[in-house]
N, C-alpha and C positions, 0 to 999 in steps of 0.2 A: 422442488428446488426454489430457493428464494433468490430473487434478483435485486441487486442494490438499487435503491432509489436515492438519487443524489439531491439532497436538500442544500440550498444556498447556505454557505457558512463564511465566516470571516477568515480569509487566508492570510497567514503571516507574511510580512514583507520578505522578499527574496533575500536570503542570506541570514535572516534572524533565525535563531534556533527555536525549535518547538519540541515539546515532549510528547512522545507517542509510545505505544506498547507493541512490540513485535513478538509473537509467540510467547506471551506472558512475561517478557523481559522489557523493562523500561529502557528507553533510548532517546537521545536527542538528535534531531536531524535538521537540516536546513529548511526553513520555510520556503514554500513555493515548489517543493519537490513533488514529482508525480510518483504514483505507485511503481510504474515501470522503471523510472530512474532509480528509485530506492532499491528495487529488486536487483537491478544491474549493479548498483553500488555495493551490495552485499555479496556479489559474486554469482548471482543466479541468472539464468536466461528467462526473461519475461514470457517467452513463448512456452516455457516448460514449468509454469507454476500455476497453482490455484490460490486465489486470494479471497479471504473473508475480511471485510471491513465493518467494524461495529456490528458484528453478527449477521451481516448480509453478504452474499456472494457478489464479487465484482466481476462482470463479464471480462474475459481476457482482452477482448477487442477494445475495451475502454481504459485499460491500465495506463496508457500514455496520456490520457485526458484527465484523470482524476488526481487532483492535488490534495495533499495531506494537510490536515488542520490539527491544531493543538488538541491533545487529549484523545486522539483517535486510537483505536485498538485494531491491530492487524493479526491475522493468522495466515501464514504463508506456508504452503505445502509445495515442495519441489517434486516434480514428477520425473521418475527415473525409468527409462525403458530397459528392457532386458531381452535376452534371447537365448 
């Protein structure tokens, strides 16, 4: 398993739009948004997703701490329980 190493990056001003890719689809989101906030914004529960950011797994415990930057690529997998 690969764990994300967070390198310092320039974060866009809050409210400015940035371009990112989510599951292969281009999207513009507000600068300063965290992965957890983005996941919630698209209607998913941050506790029930796995996220890969720029080809590295992001630990679920850090989703609320990781701010997105221009040009980043996310793969978000929604975990569904069954019975």
